[in-house]
A tleap script that builds the chain and sets N, CA, C and O, in Angstrom:
source leaprc.protein.ff14SB
mol = sequence {
  NMET GLY CYS GLN SER ASN ILE ALA ILE ASP
  ILE PHE PRO LYS GLN GLY SER MET LEU GLY
  LYS ARG VAL MET VAL CYS PHE HIE PHE ASN
  THR ARG LEU THR ILE GLY GLY GLU VAL VAL
  ARG ASP ASP ALA GLU LYS PRO HIE VAL GLY
  ILE ILE ARG LEU ASP ASP GLY ARG TYR VAL
  LEU MET THR GLU CYS GLN PHE ASN THR CILE
}
set mol.1.N position { 109.506 90.528 115.566 }
set mol.1.CA position { 108.302 90.538 116.361 }
set mol.1.C position { 108.067 91.928 116.893 }
set mol.1.O position { 108.975 92.754 116.985 }
set mol.2.N position { 106.823 92.159 117.239 }
set mol.2.CA position { 106.500 93.456 117.786 }
set mol.2.C position { 105.197 93.418 118.550 }
set mol.2.O position { 104.531 92.386 118.642 }
set mol.3.N position { 104.853 94.561 119.091 }
set mol.3.CA position { 103.597 94.701 119.825 }
set mol.3.C position { 102.879 95.945 119.333 }
set mol.3.O position { 103.497 96.979 119.079 }
set mol.4.N position { 101.572 95.829 119.204 }
set mol.4.CA position { 100.732 96.977 118.881 }
set mol.4.C position { 99.725 97.118 120.013 }
set mol.4.O position { 99.123 96.135 120.444 }
set mol.5.N position { 99.546 98.332 120.489 }
set mol.5.CA position { 98.666 98.546 121.637 }
set mol.5.C position { 97.208 98.217 121.335 }
set mol.5.O position { 96.443 97.933 122.257 }
set mol.6.N position { 96.803 98.251 120.060 }
set mol.6.CA position { 95.402 97.998 119.719 }
set mol.6.C position { 95.184 96.618 119.092 }
set mol.6.O position { 94.179 96.397 118.416 }
set mol.7.N position { 96.120 95.691 119.312 }
set mol.7.CA position { 95.932 94.311 118.859 }
set mol.7.C position { 96.190 93.378 120.032 }
set mol.7.O position { 97.271 93.372 120.620 }
set mol.8.N position { 95.181 92.596 120.354 }
set mol.8.CA position { 95.277 91.623 121.448 }
set mol.8.C position { 94.199 90.568 121.220 }
set mol.8.O position { 93.489 90.605 120.214 }
set mol.9.N position { 94.082 89.643 122.143 }
set mol.9.CA position { 93.076 88.585 122.052 }
set mol.9.C position { 91.685 89.172 121.862 }
set mol.9.O position { 90.884 88.637 121.095 }
set mol.10.N position { 91.390 90.268 122.556 }
set mol.10.CA position { 90.033 90.814 122.563 }
set mol.10.C position { 89.871 92.156 121.855 }
set mol.10.O position { 88.783 92.731 121.887 }
set mol.11.N position { 90.930 92.674 121.213 }
set mol.11.CA position { 90.813 93.942 120.467 }
set mol.11.C position { 91.546 93.827 119.140 }
set mol.11.O position { 92.482 93.041 118.995 }
set mol.12.N position { 91.104 94.623 118.177 }
set mol.12.CA position { 91.690 94.609 116.834 }
set mol.12.C position { 91.468 95.983 116.221 }
set mol.12.O position { 90.495 96.650 116.572 }
set mol.13.N position { 92.343 96.435 115.308 }
set mol.13.CA position { 92.158 97.750 114.714 }
set mol.13.C position { 90.825 97.855 113.970 }
set mol.13.O position { 90.343 96.876 113.400 }
set mol.14.N position { 90.241 99.047 113.983 }
set mol.14.CA position { 89.036 99.319 113.198 }
set mol.14.C position { 89.346 99.003 111.735 }
set mol.14.O position { 90.418 99.343 111.234 }
set mol.15.N position { 88.405 98.351 111.055 }
set mol.15.CA position { 88.615 97.958 109.667 }
set mol.15.C position { 87.972 98.955 108.713 }
set mol.15.O position { 86.948 99.564 109.022 }
set mol.16.N position { 88.597 99.110 107.540 }
set mol.16.CA position { 88.135 100.065 106.549 }
set mol.16.C position { 87.090 99.492 105.607 }
set mol.16.O position { 86.628 98.364 105.780 }
set mol.17.N position { 86.729 100.274 104.622 }
set mol.17.CA position { 85.638 99.928 103.709 }
set mol.17.C position { 85.995 98.836 102.706 }
set mol.17.O position { 85.101 98.297 102.053 }
set mol.18.N position { 87.260 98.499 102.567 }
set mol.18.CA position { 87.669 97.460 101.616 }
set mol.18.C position { 87.500 96.055 102.175 }
set mol.18.O position { 87.532 95.090 101.411 }
set mol.19.N position { 87.321 95.913 103.470 }
set mol.19.CA position { 87.204 94.602 104.109 }
set mol.19.C position { 86.081 93.786 103.458 }
set mol.19.O position { 84.943 94.244 103.351 }
set mol.20.N position { 86.424 92.582 103.031 }
set mol.20.CA position { 85.450 91.680 102.425 }
set mol.20.C position { 85.199 91.882 100.944 }
set mol.20.O position { 84.468 91.099 100.338 }
set mol.21.N position { 85.782 92.906 100.343 }
set mol.21.CA position { 85.572 93.192 98.920 }
set mol.21.C position { 86.368 92.233 98.048 }
set mol.21.O position { 87.476 91.826 98.396 }
set mol.22.N position { 85.782 91.882 96.909 }
set mol.22.CA position { 86.476 91.103 95.892 }
set mol.22.C position { 87.342 92.065 95.074 }
set mol.22.O position { 86.917 93.170 94.738 }
set mol.23.N position { 88.564 91.624 94.762 }
set mol.23.CA position { 89.500 92.448 94.005 }
set mol.23.C position { 90.196 91.614 92.936 }
set mol.23.O position { 90.296 90.393 93.059 }
set mol.24.N position { 90.670 92.271 91.899 }
set mol.24.CA position { 91.557 91.675 90.907 }
set mol.24.C position { 92.950 92.203 91.210 }
set mol.24.O position { 93.144 93.409 91.365 }
set mol.25.N position { 93.915 91.303 91.295 }
set mol.25.CA position { 95.272 91.638 91.722 }
set mol.25.C position { 96.249 91.375 90.588 }
set mol.25.O position { 96.139 90.379 89.873 }
set mol.26.N position { 97.211 92.289 90.433 }
set mol.26.CA position { 98.333 92.049 89.527 }
set mol.26.C position { 99.614 92.430 90.253 }
set mol.26.O position { 99.584 93.057 91.312 }
set mol.27.N position { 100.723 92.046 89.673 }
set mol.27.CA position { 102.033 92.328 90.260 }
set mol.27.C position { 102.899 93.038 89.232 }
set mol.27.O position { 102.821 92.745 88.039 }
set mol.28.N position { 103.715 93.960 89.688 }
set mol.28.CA position { 104.635 94.711 88.832 }
set mol.28.C position { 103.888 95.414 87.704 }
set mol.28.O position { 104.420 95.559 86.603 }
set mol.29.N position { 102.659 95.852 87.972 }
set mol.29.CA position { 101.813 96.604 87.040 }
set mol.29.C position { 101.482 95.829 85.772 }
set mol.29.O position { 101.098 96.435 84.772 }
set mol.30.N position { 101.621 94.492 85.786 }
set mol.30.CA position { 101.303 93.657 84.630 }
set mol.30.C position { 99.816 93.303 84.663 }
set mol.30.O position { 99.427 92.279 85.223 }
set mol.31.N position { 98.994 94.154 84.060 }
set mol.31.CA position { 97.544 93.971 84.089 }
set mol.31.C position { 97.067 92.884 83.132 }
set mol.31.O position { 95.877 92.571 83.109 }
set mol.32.N position { 97.958 92.306 82.350 }
set mol.32.CA position { 97.573 91.188 81.475 }
set mol.32.C position { 97.535 89.870 82.240 }
set mol.32.O position { 96.958 88.892 81.765 }
set mol.33.N position { 98.144 89.841 83.414 }
set mol.33.CA position { 98.169 88.632 84.223 }
set mol.33.C position { 97.626 88.982 85.604 }
set mol.33.O position { 98.327 89.576 86.423 }
set mol.34.N position { 96.371 88.608 85.854 }
set mol.34.CA position { 95.720 88.967 87.116 }
set mol.34.C position { 95.189 87.719 87.817 }
set mol.34.O position { 95.067 86.649 87.221 }
set mol.35.N position { 94.883 87.887 89.081 }
set mol.35.CA position { 94.280 86.823 89.885 }
set mol.35.C position { 93.269 87.469 90.826 }
set mol.35.O position { 93.498 88.564 91.339 }
set mol.36.N position { 92.162 86.788 91.047 }
set mol.36.CA position { 91.154 87.296 91.962 }
set mol.36.C position { 91.566 87.113 93.411 }
set mol.36.O position { 92.452 86.320 93.732 }
set mol.37.N position { 90.910 87.857 94.268 }
set mol.37.CA position { 91.168 87.733 95.691 }
set mol.37.C position { 90.103 88.438 96.503 }
set mol.37.O position { 89.174 89.041 95.965 }
set mol.38.N position { 90.263 88.348 97.814 }
set mol.38.CA position { 89.341 89.009 98.739 }
set mol.38.C position { 90.148 89.704 99.819 }
set mol.38.O position { 91.098 89.138 100.360 }
set mol.39.N position { 89.766 90.933 100.130 }
set mol.39.CA position { 90.435 91.690 101.184 }
set mol.39.C position { 90.006 91.107 102.530 }
set mol.39.O position { 88.822 91.114 102.866 }
set mol.40.N position { 90.971 90.604 103.296 }
set mol.40.CA position { 90.681 89.999 104.594 }
set mol.40.C position { 91.138 90.875 105.760 }
set mol.40.O position { 90.837 90.579 106.916 }
set mol.41.N position { 91.855 91.938 105.461 }
set mol.41.CA position { 92.247 92.889 106.502 }
set mol.41.C position { 92.490 94.241 105.852 }
set mol.41.O position { 93.193 94.335 104.847 }
set mol.42.N position { 91.906 95.290 106.428 }
set mol.42.CA position { 92.033 96.653 105.913 }
set mol.42.C position { 92.011 97.613 107.096 }
set mol.42.O position { 91.001 98.262 107.365 }
set mol.43.N position { 93.131 97.694 107.796 }
set mol.43.CA position { 93.199 98.531 108.999 }
set mol.43.C position { 92.952 99.995 108.665 }
set mol.43.O position { 93.605 100.568 107.793 }
set mol.44.N position { 91.993 100.592 109.378 }
set mol.44.CA position { 91.722 102.023 109.239 }
set mol.44.C position { 92.481 102.831 110.284 }
set mol.44.O position { 92.381 104.057 110.323 }
set mol.45.N position { 93.230 102.147 111.119 }
set mol.45.CA position { 94.057 102.794 112.140 }
set mol.45.C position { 95.336 101.981 112.296 }
set mol.45.O position { 95.479 100.923 111.683 }
set mol.46.N position { 96.258 102.464 113.107 }
set mol.46.CA position { 97.537 101.764 113.265 }
set mol.46.C position { 97.307 100.301 113.551 }
set mol.46.O position { 96.396 99.972 114.311 }
set mol.47.N position { 98.074 99.424 112.990 }
set mol.47.CA position { 99.293 99.580 112.206 }
set mol.47.C position { 99.070 99.743 110.700 }
set mol.47.O position { 100.035 99.667 109.939 }
set mol.48.N position { 97.848 99.960 110.248 }
set mol.48.CA position { 97.527 100.208 108.834 }
set mol.48.C position { 97.989 99.081 107.913 }
set mol.48.O position { 98.618 99.329 106.885 }
set mol.49.N position { 97.675 97.851 108.286 }
set mol.49.CA position { 98.018 96.687 107.469 }
set mol.49.C position { 96.826 96.329 106.590 }
set mol.49.O position { 95.679 96.364 107.035 }
set mol.50.N position { 97.112 95.985 105.335 }
set mol.50.CA position { 96.084 95.503 104.422 }
set mol.50.C position { 96.520 94.162 103.848 }
set mol.50.O position { 97.648 94.029 103.371 }
set mol.51.N position { 95.637 93.167 103.888 }
set mol.51.CA position { 95.979 91.827 103.425 }
set mol.51.C position { 94.901 91.331 102.472 }
set mol.51.O position { 93.707 91.499 102.721 }
set mol.52.N position { 95.341 90.717 101.377 }
set mol.52.CA position { 94.440 90.121 100.393 }
set mol.52.C position { 94.707 88.621 100.347 }
set mol.52.O position { 95.853 88.183 100.246 }
set mol.53.N position { 93.616 87.833 100.423 }
set mol.53.CA position { 93.727 86.378 100.240 }
set mol.53.C position { 93.439 86.097 98.774 }
set mol.53.O position { 92.324 86.320 98.303 }
set mol.54.N position { 94.451 85.605 98.047 }
set mol.54.CA position { 94.291 85.310 96.632 }
set mol.54.C position { 93.486 84.033 96.447 }
set mol.54.O position { 93.443 83.186 97.338 }
set mol.55.N position { 92.847 83.896 95.287 }
set mol.55.CA position { 92.011 82.734 95.012 }
set mol.55.C position { 92.772 81.413 95.044 }
set mol.55.O position { 92.162 80.356 95.201 }
set mol.56.N position { 94.097 81.458 94.898 }
set mol.56.CA position { 94.880 80.218 94.953 }
set mol.56.C position { 95.359 79.897 96.369 }
set mol.56.O position { 96.139 78.965 96.560 }
set mol.57.N position { 94.896 80.664 97.365 }
set mol.57.CA position { 95.221 80.382 98.752 }
set mol.57.C position { 96.368 81.187 99.328 }
set mol.57.O position { 96.567 81.175 100.543 }
set mol.58.N position { 97.125 81.881 98.504 }
set mol.58.CA position { 98.221 82.701 99.021 }
set mol.58.C position { 97.661 83.980 99.632 }
set mol.58.O position { 96.538 84.387 99.333 }
set mol.59.N position { 98.454 84.603 100.486 }
set mol.59.CA position { 98.111 85.891 101.083 }
set mol.59.C position { 99.194 86.890 100.699 }
set mol.59.O position { 100.382 86.569 100.737 }
set mol.60.N position { 98.785 88.105 100.328 }
set mol.60.CA position { 99.745 89.159 100.010 }
set mol.60.C position { 99.337 90.440 100.726 }
set mol.60.O position { 98.156 90.693 100.967 }
set mol.61.N position { 100.331 91.230 101.056 }
set mol.61.CA position { 100.060 92.554 101.602 }
set mol.61.C position { 99.608 93.478 100.480 }
set mol.61.O position { 100.029 93.318 99.334 }
set mol.62.N position { 98.759 94.435 100.801 }
set mol.62.CA position { 98.317 95.403 99.794 }
set mol.62.C position { 99.492 96.205 99.238 }
set mol.62.O position { 99.414 96.726 98.125 }
set mol.63.N position { 100.566 96.306 99.991 }
set mol.63.CA position { 101.739 97.049 99.548 }
set mol.63.C position { 102.616 96.238 98.596 }
set mol.63.O position { 103.567 96.779 98.033 }
set mol.64.N position { 102.317 94.947 98.403 }
set mol.64.CA position { 103.129 94.078 97.549 }
set mol.64.C position { 102.538 93.894 96.152 }
set mol.64.O position { 103.114 93.190 95.323 }
set mol.65.N position { 101.387 94.525 95.888 }
set mol.65.CA position { 100.707 94.287 94.618 }
set mol.65.C position { 99.896 95.519 94.221 }
set mol.65.O position { 99.866 96.520 94.937 }
set mol.66.N position { 99.247 95.425 93.073 }
set mol.66.CA position { 98.288 96.418 92.649 }
set mol.66.C position { 96.948 95.710 92.546 }
set mol.66.O position { 96.892 94.536 92.179 }
set mol.67.N position { 95.858 96.419 92.870 }
set mol.67.CA position { 94.546 95.754 92.867 }
set mol.67.C position { 93.449 96.754 92.560 }
set mol.67.O position { 93.608 97.965 92.710 }
set mol.68.N position { 92.333 96.198 92.125 }
set mol.68.CA position { 91.155 97.002 91.809 }
set mol.68.C position { 89.928 96.207 92.210 }
set mol.68.O position { 89.924 94.984 92.068 }
set mol.69.N position { 88.898 96.852 92.700 }
set mol.69.CA position { 87.675 96.140 93.067 }
set mol.69.C position { 86.978 95.622 91.812 }
set mol.69.O position { 87.093 96.200 90.731 }
set mol.70.N position { 86.249 94.513 91.984 }
set mol.70.CA position { 85.487 93.959 90.858 }
set mol.70.C position { 84.020 94.205 91.080 }
set mol.70.O position { 83.196 93.819 90.250 }
savepdb mol mol.pdb
quit
């Protein structure tokens, strides 16, 4: 657990330009096997977290996969 000074009930980090974009995601650079998703978090400031909601309902960090906008 942790605390971030810019995350609370009423504040959240500024979001970047990828927020809400549709993306194609692959894992381990295997571009023959992809899944669609949507960027649901793209922090433009600390803590710099990026999260993608995959079309099958799973969530992955942007650091756990490779992705490209569609």
